[in-house]
C-alpha positions in Angstrom: -48.8 -37.0 -49.3 -46.2 -35.1 -47.2 -44.5 -37.7 -45.1 -43.6 -37.5 -41.4 -40.0 -38.6 -42.0 -39.5 -35.8 -44.6 -41.0 -33.3 -42.2 -38.7 -34.4 -39.3 -35.6 -34.2 -41.6 -36.6 -30.7 -42.8 -37.0 -29.5 -39.2 -33.7 -31.0 -38.1 -32.0 -29.4 -41.1 -33.5 -25.9 -40.6 -31.1 -23.1 -39.9 -33.4 -20.2 -40.8 -32.8 -18.4 -37.5 -29.0 -18.5 -37.6 -28.6 -14.9 -38.6 -31.0 -13.8 -35.9 -29.5 -15.9 -33.2 -25.8 -15.3 -34.0 -25.0 -19.0 -33.5 -25.9 -22.3 -35.2 -29.4 -23.4 -34.2 -29.9 -27.1 -33.2 -33.5 -28.1 -33.8 -34.8 -30.5 -31.2 -37.7 -32.9 -31.7 -38.2 -36.3 -30.4 -40.9 -38.9 -31.2 -42.6 -40.5 -34.2 -45.9 -40.2 -36.0 -47.5 -42.8 -33.6 -46.4 -41.1 -30.3 -49.3 -41.2 -27.9 -48.7 -37.9 -26.2 -47.6 -34.6 -27.9 -45.9 -32.4 -25.4 -45.4 -28.8 -26.6 -43.3 -26.2 -24.7 -41.8 -22.8 -25.4 -38.3 -23.7 -26.6 -35.4 -25.9 -25.6 -33.1 -24.6 -22.8 -29.4 -23.9 -23.2 -28.6 -27.3 -21.6 -30.8 -29.1 -24.2 -29.1 -27.1 -26.9 -25.7 -28.4 -25.7 -26.8 -32.0 -25.1 -29.4 -32.3 -27.9 -31.6 -34.2 -25.4 -35.0 -32.6 -24.7 -35.9 -31.8 -21.0 -32.4 -32.9 -20.0 -32.4 -30.5 -17.1 -33.9 -29.9 -13.6 -37.3 -28.9 -15.1 -37.4 -32.2 -17.0 -36.6 -34.2 -14.0 -39.3 -32.5 -12.0 -41.8 -33.1 -14.8 -41.0 -36.8 -15.1 -40.4 -37.7 -11.5 -42.8 -35.5 -9.5 -45.6 -34.6 -12.0 -45.9 -37.5 -14.4 -44.4 -40.2 -12.1 -42.8 -42.0 -15.1 -39.3 -43.3 -15.7 -36.8 -41.7 -18.1 -37.2 -44.8 -20.3 -41.0 -44.2 -20.6 -40.5 -40.5 -21.3 -37.8 -40.9 -23.9 -39.6 -43.7 -25.7 -40.6 -42.2 -29.0 -43.8 -44.3 -29.1 -44.9 -42.6 -25.9 -43.9 -38.9 -26.2 -43.6 -36.6 -29.2 -41.7 -33.6 -27.8 -42.0 -30.4 -29.8 -42.0 -26.7 -29.0 -43.2 -23.3 -30.2 -39.6 -22.9 -31.4 -37.6 -26.0 -32.0 -34.2 -24.3 -31.1 -32.8 -22.6 -28.1 -33.1 -18.9 -29.0 -30.2 -17.6 -26.9 -30.0 -15.4 -23.9 -32.0 -12.1 -23.7 -30.1 -9.0 -22.7 -32.6 -8.5 -19.9 -31.8 -12.0 -18.5 -33.6 -15.3 -19.2 -34.0 -16.7 -22.7 -35.0 -14.8 -25.7 -38.6 -15.2 -26.9 -39.0 -18.0 -29.4 -39.5 -16.7 -33.0 -43.2 -17.1 -34.0 -42.2 -18.1 -37.5 -41.0 -21.5 -36.3 -44.3 -22.6 -35.0 -46.1 -21.2 -38.0 -43.7 -23.0 -40.3 -43.5 -26.4 -38.6 -45.9 -27.0 -35.6 -49.2 -27.2 -37.5 -47.6 -29.7 -39.9 -46.4 -31.8 -36.9 -49.8 -31.7 -35.4 -51.3 -32.9 -38.7 -48.9 -35.8 -39.1 -48.6 -37.1 -35.6 -51.5 -39.4 -34.6 -51.4 -38.6 -30.8 -54.1 -39.3 -28.2 -53.5 -36.2 -26.0 -51.7 -32.9 -25.9 -49.8 -31.4 -23.1 -48.9 -27.7 -23.3 -46.1 -26.6 -21.0 -46.0 -23.0 -20.0 -47.7 -19.8 -20.8 -46.2 -19.2 -24.3 -47.3 -22.6 -25.5 -50.8 -22.1 -24.0 -51.0 -18.6 -25.6 -50.1 -19.9 -29.0 -53.1 -22.3 -29.1 -55.5 -20.3 -26.8 -54.5 -16.7 -27.4 -57.5 -15.0 -25.7 -57.7 -17.3 -22.7 -56.4 -16.7 -19.2 -53.5 -19.1 -18.5 -54.5 -20.1 -15.0 -58.0 -21.0 -16.0 -56.6 -23.1 -18.8 -54.5 -25.0 -16.3 -57.5 -26.0 -14.3 -59.9 -27.0 -17.0 -59.9 -29.7 -19.7 -59.2 -28.2 -23.1 -59.0 -29.6 -26.6 -57.0 -29.2 -29.8 -58.5 -30.8 -32.9 -61.0 -32.6 -30.7 -58.2 -34.2 -28.6 -57.9 -33.8 -24.8 -55.4 -31.0 -24.0 -53.8 -30.3 -20.7 -52.1 -27.0 -19.9 -49.4 -27.1 -17.3 -47.3 -24.3 -15.8 -43.6 -24.8 -16.7 -41.9 -26.8 -13.9 -39.2 -24.2 -13.6 -38.1 -22.8 -10.2 -38.8 -19.4 -11.7 -42.5 -20.3 -11.3 -42.3 -20.6 -7.5 -44.7 -17.7 -7.0 -47.4 -19.2 -9.3 -47.3 -22.5 -7.4 -47.5 -20.7 -4.1 -50.5 -18.7 -5.4 -52.3 -21.8 -6.8 -51.7 -24.6 -4.2 -54.5 -26.7 -5.7 -52.3 -27.3 -8.8 -49.8 -29.5 -6.9 -52.4 -30.9 -4.5 -55.0 -31.9 -7.1 -54.8 -30.9 -10.7 -51.4 -32.4 -11.4 -52.7 -35.8 -10.3 -55.6 -35.6 -12.9 -53.0 -34.9 -15.6 -50.8 -37.8 -14.3 -53.8 -40.1 -14.4 -54.6 -39.1 -18.0 -50.9 -39.8 -19.0 -50.9 -43.2 -17.3 -54.2 -44.2 -18.9 -52.9 -43.3 -22.4 -49.6 -45.1 -21.9 -51.4 -48.0 -20.2 -49.1 -47.8 -17.1 
């Protein structure tokens, strides 16, 4: 049987996108096969690429402190969170500003294997790109406000906690006033906090 440790090593050693990116990719994953929560986002940020620590930026702090209400120790405990992404590496800057789109080949190559080998209790999908990968024909906002599932496991879709999403938060005030607390409750129950 294909083992989790082999998979993790293969992902960390992957350099397939180097010719496309023009710099050495640094695959970022954190967690183990018993992590209770699998959190999947679009791709690591430039800051994460430099520090090799996932969500080591303003968005990560907002996620932990304001949305999940958990400490860094809880978040970075590999028994609690398995942190993956549609693309495991920072894809570089796009000429039009912002980050380049993550290559689809990454998720197709690795993500389904990770999902198969990690025995998590719930999924959290962060941002539109992650949501669209799993629910391609569904409206993002309606996914945020309903309970979804992947492989029969509860799945929560969250907007990315980036300041670039200010308009979405303004247009959907019930996310910060109600929905985010339901997600926080689910996280605290799973982690027995």
